[in-house]
N, C-alpha and C positions, 0 to 999 in steps of 0.2 A: 193654260199657262204659256200660251204662245208669246204673250207680252214679255215674259221672262225667259226667253229662249237662250240667252247668253249668260249663263251662270258661272261666276268665278267663286272658288272656295279658297279663302286665305287662311293659312295655317302657320303661325309663328313657331319656330322650333329652336331648341337648344338641347343637344345630346338626346335625340329621339330616333336613332337609326333602327332600333328594333321595332318600334311602333309604326313606322311609316308604311312598310309593305302591307300589313293587314288593314291599316286605316285607308290607304288609297284604294285597295281592293274593295273594301266595304262601300266607299263613296261611289266608286264606279258601278257597283251593283245596286245602287239605290233607285234606279229608274228616273233620275233627274237629268235633264239635258245639260250636263256639265261641260262648259266650254274650256275651262282650265282649272287645274288645281295648282295653286301658287304656294310653294313652300318658301317662307321667309326665314332664312337660317341666320342665326346670330353668331357666326364663326364657331360652330360646334367643333370641339376637338375630337369627337368620336367619329367624324366622317359622315354626319347626317346628310350634308349636301351632296356628297358623292352617291350615297344610297338613293336619294331623291331623284337625281338626274337619270338614274337607270330605270325609273318607274314610268309607266305609260301615262300620257296626257298630263305630265307634271312639268311645271316651269319653276326654276329655282332662282330666287333673289337672295344673294349672299350679302350680308351686312357686317361691318366691323365696328362702326362708330356712328352715333352713340349707341351703346348696347342697351337692351331692355325690351320687354314684351310690348310696351306701349309704342316705342319707336318702331319696332318691327311691324306691329299691326297698322300703324299709320302709313308706313311706306307701302305695305302690301295693298291696303285699301286704295290708296292713291294710284298705284299702278293698275289695279283692276278698273278703276273708273276711267283712267286715261286710255285704256285698251278697249273701251266700249261696252263694259259689262252692263247688263240690264238688271241683274241681281247679284248681290255680294253676300256670301255666307262666311262667317268667321267661326273657326273651330279651334279647339286645343288638339294637340298631337298625342295625348296620353291615353286615347281610347275611352275617355270618360263621356264623350259626346257621341251619341248613337246616330250614324248616318242613315239608319232605317227611317228616321222621322223627317228626312230632308224633303220628301214629297209634301208632307203636311205643312212644313215651314214655308215652302215655296207657294203652296196653294193659299196660305194665309195672306200673302201679299196682294191677293185680289181685293182685300178690304182693309189692309193695314200697311203702314209704312215699314214697320219692323215686326218680325216674328221672332220669338225667343223660345229656345229649348229650355224648359223650366223644371226644376226639381221640386217646386213647392206650389204648383197651381192646382193640386188636388189635396184632399185631406191627408195629412201625414207627409213625410219626406220621401221622395223617390230616389233613394241612395242605397248603394251596396258597398260593403267593405269599408265603411266609415266608423271611426270610433265616436263615442258620445262626445268627447272633447272637441273633435273636428266639427261635429254637427252643431254643437252649441256656438262655436266661434262663427260658423257660417250663418246661423240664425241671427246672431247679434249684428254681424256685418250687414245682413239684409235689412234689418230694422233701421240701422244708421243711414244706409244709402237711401232708403225710402224717405226718411225724414229730411235729409239734406238736399235731395234732388227734387222731391215732390212727385217723383215717378211712382205710380201705384202698382207696378209689376209685383207679382208674388216673389219673383226671383230676379231682382235687378243686378245681382252680382254675376249672373251667368254670362259666359263669353260665347255661348252657342247662339248666334243670332243670324237672321236672314234679313237683308236690307233691300228695299226697293232702291235701285241705284239712282233713279231720277230724284228721289227724295234725298238720298245721301249726298248728292252733289250740292244740295243747298246748305249743308252743314260745313262750317269752316273747321276742317280738321287741324289746320295749322294753329288754331287758337287753343288747342288742347295741349297742355304742357307736360302732363304726366308721362313719365317714361316707363313705368312699371304697370302692374295690373290695375292701378287706379285709373289708367286710361279708360277702362270700361265704364267706370262710374261718371267720369267727366264727359265722355261721349254721350251718355244717356241724358245728362242735363242739357247739353247743347242741342240734342235731338228734340227734347221736350220744348226747349225755347223756340225751336223752328216749327213747332206745331205737330210733332210726330204722333201718329196713332199706333198703338201696340196690340199685339195678340200673343198669347202664350200657348205653347204646345208641350204636353208632358214629355219629359226626357228622364229616363232612369240613369242617374249619374253613378257610374261604376268607378271604383278606386283604381288608381294606377297599377298596372301589372309589371311593366318594365321601366327601368330608370328611376330617377329620384325627383321628388317634387321641387319645383322652382321657388316655392313660397319660402321666404326667409324674413328675418326681423326687419331688414331694410325696406322690403316691399310693404310689410305691414305698417311701418312707421310713415312711409310715403302716403299710404292711403289715409291714415289717421290725420296727418297734417293737411290733407286735401279737404277734409270734411268741412271745416269752417269756411273755406273759400266757396265750396259748392252751396252751402247754406246762405252765404252772403249774396251770391249770384241769384239764387232762387228768390230771396227776399227783396232783391233790388228791382224785381218786376221784369217786364218785358217778355214774359212767357206767354205765348199764345196757347189757348186751350180749345 
């Protein structure tokens, strides 16, 4: 893993002050050579940024406009790349992504451009504390994203990803317009068009313990509106395989 000795972990946050201390502690205990944990905070009113600044090996990027998961993720990834990262990990702050699999994700970059922490790469779903309703919605979204992007990942909606930074620099992040969670799907399509190779590592997705889910109707509608665009881009060709 010497090639990926400068690993940045990018975590967008909004009202996650209770989750950050245990998350940062778990990341630090993962035996991965973490260069920096970057908290990209979207002006959280609960003081998330202040909590983050008091944690070891953490850098905070505070944003005010435009707000949204996708905008924060783009800004965080771009800062990591400008700072010389050799691998970039993206994670959620709600403790649903298990830092214990970070060594496996990083090791997968020896033969893939992108490694994904996946809920669905084994028989059955690797989820805990999810209602049947939530699981059905997730499965439907998975099928739709696979159809519209052409990406054959078992879990293309996962935000737990580890990128080879050399490859990620070849993707035009500014061409991605989605400001919400749909950023994840659009990024996958652009990565596929750039010729990305993928690998999935099983991740048990655990439901949120502290705070409230950021998923709302506006975010869902943004994702639904994006799908025809993704399908059109896929069918337009220009995708290297």
